[in-house]
SERO-4910 file (N, C-alpha, C, O; in steps of 0.05 Angstrom, whole numbers):
BEGIN
 pado doro    nc1    nc2    nc3   cac1   cac2   cac3    cc1    cc2    cc3    oc1    oc2    oc3
  Met    A     55    255   -340     32    241   -332     39    223   -308     59    209   -309
  Pro    A     24    223   -286     30    206   -263     28    176   -269     11    167   -284
  Glu    A     46    162   -258     45    133   -259     25    123   -240     22    134   -218
  Ser    A      9    103   -248    -10     93   -228    -11     63   -228     -4     50   -248
  Leu    A    -19     52   -206    -22     23   -202    -45     18   -184    -48     31   -163
  Ala    A    -60     -2   -191    -81    -13   -173    -75    -41   -168    -70    -57   -186
  Gln    A    -76    -49   -142    -69    -77   -135    -91    -88   -118   -100    -76    -98
  Glu    A   -100   -112   -125   -121   -126   -110   -108   -150    -96    -96   -167   -108
  Leu    A   -111   -151    -69   -100   -172    -53   -122   -190    -41   -139   -181    -26
  Ser    A   -122   -215    -48   -142   -234    -37   -129   -259    -26   -142   -280    -23
  Arg    A   -103   -257    -21    -88   -279     -9    -66   -267      9    -67   -243     14
  Leu    A    -47   -283     18    -26   -273     35     -3   -261     17      7   -274     -1
  Ser    A      4   -236     24     26   -222     11     44   -212     33     35   -199     52
  Glu    A     70   -217     32     88   -209     52    111   -193     40    120   -199     18
  Asn    A    122   -173     54    144   -158     45    157   -143     69    145   -142     91
  Ser    A    181   -131     66    194   -116     87    181    -89     90    170    -83    111
  Asn    A    182    -73     69    169    -46     69    149    -45     46    154    -54     24
  Gly    A    126    -34     53    105    -30     32    102      0     25    104     18     41
  Phe    A     98      4     -2     98     31    -13     72     33    -30     67     16    -47
  Ile    A     56     54    -26     34     60    -43     36     89    -50     33    106    -32
  Gly    A     40     96    -76     42    124    -84     66    138    -73     64    160    -63
  Phe    A     89    125    -74    113    136    -59    127    157    -75    135    177    -63
  Val    A    131    154   -101    146    175   -116    128    199   -121    104    197   -118
  Ala    A    141    222   -129    126    247   -132    103    246   -152     83    260   -148
  Thr    A    106    230   -174     85    228   -194     68    203   -190     51    197   -206
  Gly    A     73    188   -168     60    164   -165     31    165   -155     25    182   -138
  Val    A     14    149   -165    -14    146   -155    -18    116   -152    -15    101   -171
  Gly    A    -26    108   -128    -29     79   -123    -53     73   -106    -61     90    -89
  Thr    A    -66     50   -110    -89     41    -95    -84     12    -89    -77     -3   -108
  Val    A    -87      3    -65    -86    -26    -57   -112    -31    -43   -119    -17    -24
  Asn    A   -126    -52    -53   -150    -62    -40   -145    -89    -29   -137   -107    -43
  Val    A   -149    -92     -2   -145   -118     11   -172   -128     21   -184   -116     39
  Gln    A   -181   -150      8   -207   -161     16   -204   -191     15   -196   -203     -5
  Gly    A   -210   -203     39   -208   -232     41   -180   -242     40   -175   -266     35
  Gly    A   -161   -225     46   -133   -233     45   -117   -217     66   -128   -202     81
  Thr    A    -90   -222     66    -72   -209     86    -49   -197     73    -36   -210     56
  Trp    A    -43   -172     79    -19   -160     70     -2   -154     96     -9   -138    113
  Ser    A     21   -168     97     38   -168    120     64   -151    114     79   -159     97
  Asn    A     69   -129    128     93   -113    124    110   -118    148    102   -113    171
  Asn    A    135   -127    144    152   -134    167    166   -109    179    178   -110    200
  Ala    A    165    -87    165    179    -63    175    160    -38    174    148    -31    195
  Asn    A    156    -25    151    140     -1    149    120     -3    125    124    -19    107
  Leu    A    100     13    127     81     17    104     79     47    101     71     61    119
  Tyr    A     86     56     76     85     84     69     63     88     48     63     75     28
  Val    A     45    106     54     23    112     37     26    143     28     23    160     45
  Gly    A     32    148      3     37    176     -5     63    187      4     64    211     11
  Gly    A     85    172      5    111    181     14    117    173     41    105    153     50
  Asp    A    134    186     55    140    181     82    141    207     98    139    228     86
  Pro    A    145    207    125    144    232    140    165    253    131    160    277    135
  Thr    A    187    245    119    208    263    111    202    274     85    206    298     80
  Phe    A    193    257     66    188    265     38    160    258     29    157    238     14
  Pro    A    139    272     37    112    266     27    113    270     -4    123    290    -14
  Gln    A    103    250    -18    106    251    -47     81    248    -63     67    268    -68
  Gly    A     74    223    -71     51    218    -89     25    215    -74     22    224    -51
  Gln    A      6    202    -87    -20    198    -74    -24    168    -71    -19    153    -90
  Gly    A    -32    160    -48    -37    132    -43    -62    127    -27    -70    143    -10
  Thr    A    -75    105    -34   -101     98    -20    -99     68    -13    -92     51    -29
  Leu    A   -105     63     12   -107     35     20   -136     29     30   -145     42     48
  Asn    A   -149     11     17   -177      2     24   -175    -26     36   -163    -44     24
  Ile    A   -186    -29     59   -188    -55     72   -217    -62     74   -234    -49     87
  Gly    A   -223    -85     60   -252    -94     58   -258   -116     76   -243   -121     95
  Val    A   -279   -131     71   -289   -152     86   -267   -174     87   -255   -182     67
  Asp    A   -262   -183    112   -241   -204    119   -214   -196    108   -198   -214    103
  Gly    A   -207   -171    104   -182   -161     97   -166   -153    122   -176   -143    142
  Leu    A   -140   -159    121   -122   -151    144    -96   -141    133    -85   -153    115
  Val    A    -87   -119    145    -61   -106    138    -46   -104    164    -56    -91    183
  Ser    A    -21   -116    164     -6   -114    190     20   -101    183     31   -103    161
  Val    A     30    -86    203     57    -72    200     71    -77    227     59    -71    248
  Ala    A     94    -88    227    110    -93    250    124    -69    261    137    -71    281
***
């Protein structure tokens, strides 16, 4: 059975690398509404260019901001 995670962000969240649905059986959803998700390096949704893997969804709602350096 796939592992799944749903995350709601409504404040500031910072990290180096962001991953949504990265592993082969992973299913992930991140909803950013009224908050900021700041990634200082990379953001991977559903794996990366070398190893496409799981399923990832990123939803950016009203007053939501996602940044990747």
